[in-house]
MARPALUM-327854 format. One record per residue (C-alpha): x, y, z. Coordinates in steps of 0.1 Angstrom, whole numbers, plus 5000, padded with zeros to 4 digits. Layout:
XYZ/...
***
This chain:
153232125781/156032245758/158531985746/161731935765/164932025748/167331745739/171131805736/172631675703/175231395705/178931425698/180231225669/183531035668/185530845642/186830485643/190230445660/192230135667/192430095705/193329725705/197029735695/198130035717/196329895747/197829555743/201329705740/200729925770/199329655793/202029405781/204829645790/203329785822/201629495839/202829165825/206029145845/207528845862/204928585871/202028815863/201628735827/197928745818/196528765782/194129055780/193529025742/189928915746/189129195771/190729465749/188829345718/185629345738/186329705748/186829785711/183429645703/181829835732/183330155718/182030085683/178530025697/178630335719/179530545689/177330405661/174330245679/173230555699/169830575682/168530235694/166230185724/169130035744/171530315735/171830435771/172830095784/175330065755/176930395765/176730305802/178629975796/181430145777/181730425802/182030185831/184829995815/186630325808/186330435844/187530095856/190530105832/191330465842/191830355878/194430105867/196230275838/197030655840/194830815812/197731015798/199630685792/197130565766/198530725734/195530675712/194430965691/190731005700/188931235676/185531385686/183431645667/181631935681/178031835690/176632155677/178732135645/179232515643/182632555658/184632665628/182132935618/182233105651/185833095660/186032745676/186932405664/184732155646/186631865660/189431795685/191931505686/193631435720/195631125728/194231065763/191830815779/190531095801/189431295770/187630985756/185830945789/184731305790/183331285755/181430965764/180031145795/178831425773/177031175750/175631005781/174031325793/172931415758/171231075755/169631115789/168131435778/166931275746/165230985764/163731225789/162331435760/160731115745/158631045776/154931115773/154831245809/151231115813/152130845838/153830835871/156730615857/157430845828/157531155851/159830985875/162130865847/162231205830/163031385862/165731135872/167431145838/167431525836/168931555871/171631305862/172331495829/172631825849/175131655873/177231515844/177431855826/178432015859/181131755864/182431815829/182532185835/184832135865/187131875849/187231915811/190232155810/192331925832/191631635808/192231835775/195032085785/194032295755/191132485741/188232235737/185532235710/182632475718/180332215732/182932125758/183732485767/183032535805/180532815798/178632595773/178532305799/177332545826/174432655803/173532295795/173632195832/171332485841/169032395813/168832035823/168132135859/165432375849/163732105828/163931855857/162232115880/159632165852/158831795852/158531795890/156232105887/153931925864/153931615886/152931845915/150131985894/149031645882/149031505918/146931815929/149331905957/148632215979/148632545959/151332695981/153632405973/152932415936/153532785936/156932735953/157932465928/156932685899/158832985913/162032775915/161432655879/161133015867/164333105886/166232815870/165032905835/166133265842/169633135851/169732905820/168533195798/171233425812/173933165804/172633085770/172333445759/176133515762/177433645730/179933365724/177233095730/174333235711/175433095677/175632745691/172032685699/169232595674/167132885665/164232775686/166132705718/166333055733/162633145724/161532815739/163432895772/162033245772/158533105768/159032855796/160333125819/157233345813/154933045816/156232935849/156133295862/152533295852/151832955869/153633085900/151333385902/148233175894/148832925922/149833195946/146533375938/144733055950/146633085983/145533455985/141933345978/142033096006/143433376029/140733626018/143433856004/141233965975/143334265964/146534065962/144633775945/143434015917/146934155912/148533815909/145733695886/146233995864/149933905860/149233535855/146533595829/148733815808/151733575810/149733255805/147833405776/151133485759/152333125765/149032955757/150632805726/152332565748/149032385753/148332135781/148632255817/149632605807/146632665785/144332515810/145732725838/145433035816/141732975810/141132925848/143033235856/140933445833/137733315848/138933355883/140133705876/136733805863/135033655894/137433815918/137034155903/133234125905/133334015941/135734295950/133634555932/130434455950/131634315984/135234365995/136334695978/140034615985/142834815970/144634625942/148434655948/150834725919/152434405904/155934535913/154934565950/153834205953/155933995977/158133735959/156933375961/159233155982/161032895961/161232515966/164432375949/163332015945/165531925915/169231865922/172131805899/172931445907/176731365908/177931095883/177530745896/180430515901/178830245880/175930295855/175529955838/173629685857/175029425861/178729535857/181429295847/184929435849/186829325818/190129415834/189329275869/192729105872/194629435867/195329595901/194829965906/197830175895/198530275931/198829915941/200829825910/203330105917/203529995953/204329645942/206929765919/208529985946/208429695970/210029465945/212829725939/213229765976/213629385980/216029375951/218129645967/218329466000/219129135984/221729305961/223529455991/223829116008/224828935976/227429195969/228829146004/229228775997/230728815963/233129095973/234328876002/234728575979/236628785954/238928915981/239528555993/240328435958/242828725954/244628635986/244828265975/246028365941/248828585956/249928275977/249828045947/247127835964/246027575960/248727495933/251627495958/249927215978/250126965950/253626825947/254226545922/257426365915/259226435883/257526655857/254026525860/251326785863/249126795894/245826625890/243826935898/245627125870/244826845845/241126845856/240927225852/242427205817/240026935808/237127145820/238327445800/238727245768/235227095773/233727445776/235227545743/238427695755/239728035744/237828025711/234428005728/235328285752/236528505722/233228435704/231228555734/233428865736/232828935699/229028935704/228929215729/229829515705/227029405681/224429375709/225629705723/225329885689/221829735684/220629885717/222230225709/220430225675/217030165691/217530435716/218830675690/215730605668/213430685697/215231005705/215131095668/211331055667/210931275698/213331535684/211531555650/208131575666/209331865688/210832045658/207632005638/205632135667/207932435672/207832515635/204032515633/203832715666/206032985651/204032985619/200533005634/201333175667/198533185693/196232995669/198432685674/196632595706/197632245714/200032155742/203732205737/205831895730/208331985757/205631955784/204431615771/207731455765/209431525798/209031175810/210131025777/213331235777/213931135813/213530765805/215830805775/218530965797/218230675821/218530415794/221530605780/223130585815/222430215817/224230165784/227130385795/227630175827/227329855807/230129985783/232330045813/231629685825/232529555791/235829735794/236529565827/235729225812/238029295783/240829395806/240429075826/240328875794/243629025782/245228975816/244628595816/244428535779/247828365776/247228125805/243728045793/245227955759/247627725777/244727555795/242927525762/245827345746/246526975746/247926795777/251426765761/251527145753/250327215788/253026995803/255627175782/254427515793/255027445830/258527455845/260027135859/259927085897/263227175914/265526895926/264526775960/261026915957/258226705970/256526616002/259526616026/259326566063/260026936071/256927066053/254526786061/252826966090/252327306073/251127126042/248626926061/247327236078/247027426046/245027146030/242727146059/242327526056/241627496019/238927246026/237327506049/237627756020/235727535997/233027466023/232627846029/232227905992/229627635989/227827786019/227828126003/226427985971/223527845991/222928176010/222928365977/220428125962/218128165992/218428535992/217328555955/214428315963/213028535990/209528655980/207128865999/203528885985/202129215996/199329245969/196429165993/197929396020/198229685996/194729635982/193329636017/195229946026/194030125995/190430026002/190630136038/192730456036/192630556000/196430535998/199230276002/202030336027/204430116008/207730206026/206430116060/204629796050/207529676028/210129746054/208329546080/207729246057/211129236041/212929286074/211228976088/211928766057/215628866052/216828906088/217928536092/219828536060/221428866068/222728716101/224228426082/226028666058/227528856086/228628536102/230428406071/232228746066/233428736102/234728376099/236628466067/238828716085/240128446109/240428196080/242528426059/244928496088/245328126094/246028056057/248728326055/250428196086/250427836074/251627936040/254628126055/255527816075/255327596043/257427836022/259927846051/260227466052/260627456014/263127736012/260727965991/258427945962/259727795929/259027905893/256827595889/254627705919/254228045903/253227885869/250727655885/249327945905/248828145873/247027845857/244727815887/244028195885/243428165847/240927885854/239028095879/239128385855/237828165827/234828055848/234128415859/234528555823/232228285809/229528385835/230228755830/229828735792/226628515793/225228765818/226229045795/224628885764/221428825784/221529185798/221829335763/219029105749/216729205778/217629565774/216629535738/213129425748/212929725772/214029965745/211629815720/208829875745/210130225750/210330295713/206830165708/205530405734/207330685716/205930565683/202330565697/202930915711/204331055679/201530895658/198831045681/200531385679/200731355641/196931285640/196231575663/198531795643/196731705610/193331775626/194432115639/195932205605/192732115588/190732325612/193032625608/192932595570/189132575570/188932875593/191233075572/189332995540/186033095555/187333415571/189333545542/187533835523/186533775487/187634045463/184834265449/183934185413/185334425388/182634635369/182134575332/184634755310/181934965293/180835115327/184135275334/185735315300/188235605298/187435885274/190535835254/193435605257/196635605236/196835305214/200435245224/199535195261/199034835269/196234745293/197434545323/195534285341/194134385375/196334285405/195733935419/193933935452/196033855483/196133495495/193833405524/195233475558/196633155573/197032985539/200732955528/201733165499/204133065472/206933255488/206233145523/207932825536/205732525534/204432355565/206632065577/205831735561/203831495582/205931285605/206030925592/205030655615/208530535627/209830205615/212029965635/215730015632/217829765614/218829465633/216329505661/214629175670/210829165671/209028955697/206928785671/209628755644/210728975616/207328985600/205429105631/203229395622/203329555656/205929455683/204529415718/206129565748/208429335767/208429285805/210829505825/214029345839/214029255876/215429535897/218129305911/219529225877/223229295874/224929175842/228429165857/227929105894/230628845897/233429065884/236429105908/236529475899/239829645908/239529925933/240730185909/238030085883/235229955903/231829975888/229130175906/226829965928/224129765910/221329995918/222930275898/222530085866/219529865871/217129865843/214730155847/211330055861/209030265841/206830515861/203730675845/204431035835/202631325851/200331325881/196931175883/194231405875/192431495907/188931345909/186131585911/184031565943/180531695934/178231805962/175931545978/172431545962/169631715981/166031625985/164531445956/160931325956/161831065930/164130805944/166730645922/165330355903/
***
């Protein structure tokens, strides 16, 4: 039989996939307690890619490609392909793209594009291995038929999905029409192998004729696809003649085996007509050798015998060849859909990564838990702040402490000692001074990321205006929408933090003088407090209200301690829904996160929510009792003194010092954590811009080569003596012939030069790197918890209250763009060769 046709392989170039994947996984998945090191797995994936690209001519090349492809499909279910900003470059398998109006190579920063190219090579290698089979044994026939059907299914899958993965004009080998032709060719060759197996197994002539008829039909379809004008230049020069020869050969075999059916049915006239067609076709294809040549010889002998018998015995009329009934077809070969796993056995390098749907559900559930917890925590804190405001307005608890003479109350001395031990006003001022620097650092990082996006967009728009429709890659605006949305959210976070800083600054200025007094020595503090009025002290008339107030203040402290406990328990509530989400995804193909999270979180938080409501209800009664007892005390004392007011201000300053210290430490942590998030965001932008730069350089190279090949060469000037003028005045100076025009597409001297290549962005000054200043490539940092609120303890005034925490929580990054829909190929039909 004639040799089977093998599809050439695509060629790629080396690309670093380790660092970008490490950064992406580190920023997306390694959050909170889930901090797994995937360095070994990513490096193993890099080795698999190198083997799949460079070791494709070894005996185990199919298994090498299978192994890499399986890891890609597994990784693609867990990380959105468009998130992987790695510039994958693949050349046209037929290597003729630039000559015939296409591309020699294409660079796309998408894991889906890489998987599509690997699938092409997988099908091409399957056709190569099938073509290498001797087809003399049962096993070789089965293997060749199986591989060709798988290759046909892969090319059909690529035809349906390639444009969704590339989003631009692909190289000619990945053009849907090219893939359709290759799928038809592989299917025809699979049917050819099945036909030869039927002949080898000496099956019934009627069955062999039907199988050969289907083979002829498939080669006719393949030839129709391959002869399209835009595809003809792609194929090797012997491909179309070989397909034409096979089409004719199988038409001849169909007629030959159907003539045997006619002979068995004593239809001599039809037998002779079919043998005449078969003899002519098989004789023309006898160069194929093997079964075709043998069948041609048999057909010639049987035609002579049938004519002799008809002349002497039957005398039947021989029908015209065009009047013969078409032979029914038996479509045995089917395009097999791509398998879920190809390598055996399969070991998932990224088995600990959950699918992206589950990861997003877990993030949404965590954000939902954080919102519910934040609501309850804010209720407690707002109530406590209101309670502190009421107590400060009543000069409590300072007015409860009366001491003889000018001695300071013990509680005031203890508060002053605590302030001095914490560093006093100087430590607070130092923390205040850190915030502007940290804020500016974050602004610089965000500005740098926005600058890279802006310059990449301007470069793309400039080249698009220069080359017009030939600049066929995706527009920057469609690819950077998620980046710009994230940048806007980070800018909003910074703006809200700036407003929180202003509130902290306002509170600091309000209590600065009294904090300074608490920070001073005990003698200076004593001098700053007015003397007690004459007759002040614990007289008999104020003993009962004083005792009642002290009891109520003890209840206040107990309530604050209870609230601290409730807040801690609220923050410690955890609900592990990972296994539940995985089970739902396996059972239903989707995760109903809102319903499942609401049920689980409701059960976990309900007892604590009841305790919060109870303490808020008790506070209302407690505040009313305190106000009533305070009025009684002031009435017994004859009103509040200046000393009481001063002691009240010192107590308020102590509370403000504690709050401000916590606020500022939270603010410093907030800005440092935000820096990590912005570094991760900037790295993603850097990867994207680098991939787009590589893609831009490749497209510019293709356009330049295309322009240089398509530009006409100027005709050579004839020798001077061939066209010399009859006479020429000596005074006339000969001028040089005009210079030929520059090639179309190449920039002229007057035309503006193409924009310079975008540099790989460097880190802004002052930005900390996770591995130190000398780190060559900063890793992505983990996102902040959704509950995080840098200034949650601030007693914001009603006229300048910050928005609720969920309005300026750090952004939980969501993958841009929808998932590409998975292609659902048709189920395979009857196949006499079961899967091995």
